[in-house]
C-alpha positions in Angstrom: 17.7 80.1 115.6 17.1 81.3 112.0 16.1 84.8 113.3 19.4 85.0 115.3 21.4 84.0 112.2 19.6 86.5 109.8 19.0 89.5 112.1 22.5 91.0 111.8 22.2 90.7 108.0 18.9 92.5 108.0 20.2 95.3 110.3 23.3 96.0 108.2 21.3 95.9 104.9 18.8 98.4 106.4 21.6 100.7 107.5 23.2 100.9 104.1 19.9 101.3 102.4 19.0 104.2 104.6 22.4 105.8 103.9 21.8 105.8 100.1 21.0 109.4 99.1 18.9 108.1 96.1 17.4 104.7 96.8 18.0 101.9 94.4 14.9 100.0 93.2 13.9 97.1 95.4 14.1 94.6 92.6 17.7 95.5 92.1 18.4 95.1 95.9 16.7 91.7 95.9 18.5 90.6 92.7 22.0 91.5 94.2 21.1 89.7 97.4 20.1 86.6 95.6 23.3 86.6 93.6 25.1 86.6 96.9 23.2 83.5 98.0 23.7 81.8 94.6 27.5 82.0 94.7 27.7 80.1 98.0 27.5 76.6 96.4 30.1 77.1 93.7 32.3 78.8 96.2 32.0 75.9 98.6 32.9 73.4 95.8 35.9 75.6 94.8 37.1 75.8 98.5 36.9 72.0 98.9 38.9 71.6 95.7 41.6 74.1 96.7 41.7 72.7 100.3 42.2 69.1 99.0 44.9 70.3 96.5 46.8 72.2 99.1 46.5 69.9 102.1 45.4 66.5 100.7 43.5 64.3 103.2 44.8 66.3 106.2 42.4 69.3 105.8 43.1 70.7 109.3 46.4 72.8 109.2 48.8 72.0 112.0 51.0 75.1 111.7 50.4 78.9 111.7 51.7 79.0 108.1 49.1 76.4 107.2 46.2 78.3 108.7 47.4 81.5 106.9 47.5 79.7 103.6 44.1 78.3 104.2 42.8 81.7 105.2 44.0 83.5 102.1 43.9 80.7 99.4 41.0 78.6 100.5 38.6 81.2 102.0 39.5 84.7 101.0 40.5 84.2 97.3 37.5 82.2 96.0 34.9 84.1 98.2 36.0 87.6 97.2 36.5 86.6 93.5 33.0 85.2 93.4 31.6 88.3 95.0 33.4 90.5 92.5 32.1 88.4 89.6 28.5 88.7 91.0 29.0 92.5 91.4 30.2 92.8 87.8 27.2 90.8 86.5 24.7 92.9 88.6 26.2 96.3 87.5 27.5 95.8 84.0 24.2 96.7 82.3 22.4 98.2 85.2 20.9 101.6 84.3 20.5 102.4 88.0 24.2 102.2 88.6 24.5 106.0 88.1 25.9 107.3 91.4 29.0 106.6 93.4 27.2 105.2 96.4 25.5 102.6 94.2 28.6 100.4 94.1 28.6 100.1 97.9 24.8 99.3 98.0 25.0 96.5 95.5 28.3 95.1 96.8 26.8 95.0 100.4 23.7 93.2 99.1 25.9 90.6 97.5 28.2 90.3 100.5 25.4 90.0 103.0 23.5 87.5 100.8 26.6 85.3 101.0 26.9 86.0 104.7 23.3 85.1 105.3 23.7 81.6 103.9 27.0 81.1 105.6 25.6 82.3 108.9 22.6 80.0 108.8 24.8 77.0 108.1 27.2 77.7 110.9 24.4 78.5 113.5 22.2 75.5 112.6 25.2 73.2 112.7 26.4 74.4 116.1 25.7 72.5 119.4 25.7 75.8 121.3 24.0 77.8 118.5 23.3 80.9 120.7 27.0 81.6 121.4 27.9 81.0 117.8 25.1 83.3 116.6 26.3 86.1 118.9 29.9 85.8 118.0 29.2 85.7 114.3 26.8 88.7 114.6 29.6 90.7 116.2 32.5 89.6 114.0 31.8 87.4 110.9 28.7 89.2 109.4 30.2 92.7 110.0 33.4 91.3 108.4 31.6 90.4 105.2 29.8 93.7 105.3 33.1 95.6 105.6 34.8 93.6 102.8 31.8 94.4 100.6 31.9 98.1 101.3 35.6 98.2 100.4 35.0 96.3 97.2 32.0 98.5 96.3 33.9 101.7 97.1 36.8 100.9 94.8 34.4 99.7 92.1 32.6 103.0 92.1 35.8 105.1 92.4 37.2 103.3 89.4 33.9 103.6 87.4 33.0 107.2 88.2 36.2 109.0 89.3 39.5 107.5 88.3 40.1 104.8 85.7 43.5 104.0 87.0 45.2 100.6 87.3 45.6 101.2 91.0 41.9 101.5 91.6 41.1 98.6 89.4 43.6 96.5 91.3 42.2 97.5 94.6 38.7 96.4 93.8 39.7 92.8 94.5 43.0 93.1 96.3 42.0 95.2 99.3 39.0 93.2 100.3 40.9 90.0 99.6 43.7 91.1 101.9 41.3 92.3 104.6 39.4 88.9 104.4 42.7 87.0 104.5 44.0 88.8 107.6 40.6 88.4 109.3 40.5 84.6 108.6 44.2 84.2 109.5 43.6 85.6 112.9 40.4 83.7 113.4 41.9 80.3 112.3 45.2 80.6 114.2 43.8 78.8 117.2 43.5 75.6 115.0 47.3 75.4 115.1 48.2 77.0 118.4 45.6 77.7 121.2 47.9 80.2 122.9 48.5 82.2 119.7 44.8 81.8 118.9 43.9 83.4 122.2 46.2 86.4 121.6 45.0 86.6 118.0 41.4 86.8 119.1 42.1 90.2 120.8 44.0 91.3 117.7 41.0 90.2 115.6 38.7 92.4 117.7 40.9 95.4 117.1 41.2 94.6 113.4 37.4 94.4 113.1 37.0 97.8 114.8 39.5 99.3 112.4 37.7 97.7 109.4 34.4 99.2 110.5 35.9 102.6 110.9 37.3 102.3 107.3 33.9 101.1 106.1 32.2 104.0 107.7 34.6 106.4 106.0 34.0 104.8 102.6 30.2 105.2 103.2 30.5 108.8 104.1 32.8 109.6 101.3 30.6 108.2 98.6 27.3 109.2 100.1 28.6 112.9 100.0 31.1 112.8 97.1 31.1 116.6 96.4 32.3 117.3 99.9 35.3 115.0 99.3 36.1 115.5 95.6 34.3 118.5 94.2 32.1 118.7 91.2 34.9 118.5 88.6 35.5 114.8 89.4 32.1 114.0 88.1 31.8 116.1 85.0 
């Protein structure tokens, strides 16, 4: 059960680590991963507080508008904000944060640290844990992985290439929007089973597009000179 919950996390961590042209020290990888696990408790508390404030005692939204608000405000906002705070803490005085790809590596470690704890809790709590583990391995864990790559990409672009407001804004906003759309589609069945069934197929398409975007971000920062030229890094 625990192996099924953690295997997709290990596979994705290994993939990003292998893509890193100049490997980060293992202690830095572990530290970032542990920060991802550490933010789970405060995020859970924040989510309960926001959920209660928005919906009161009726914590299950009954409309599609309600599920969308829950997706963006209760799930996406606190989770991505906590991941960004953890990323800033890990990188702000890190002497090994010296290449563009490093932002993606550390962001993915944090994102998958968070996903590992979340995945274990969902799988252990499920009656049919096998199906839950499979679905989350195909959708939820790769989702956190993609959100993290996008955040790490913009963090590095802002830090190393272009200190523009647009890039600074995108560090949080783009993964927040991607996370919110993902959860909106996933939660829609809570309010309307028919819409939820349709949304599931849209969710699969959205996840495929996210993975394509994540792959593009990885390739761009793993080989920055091919995309930007030397002058951007002088």
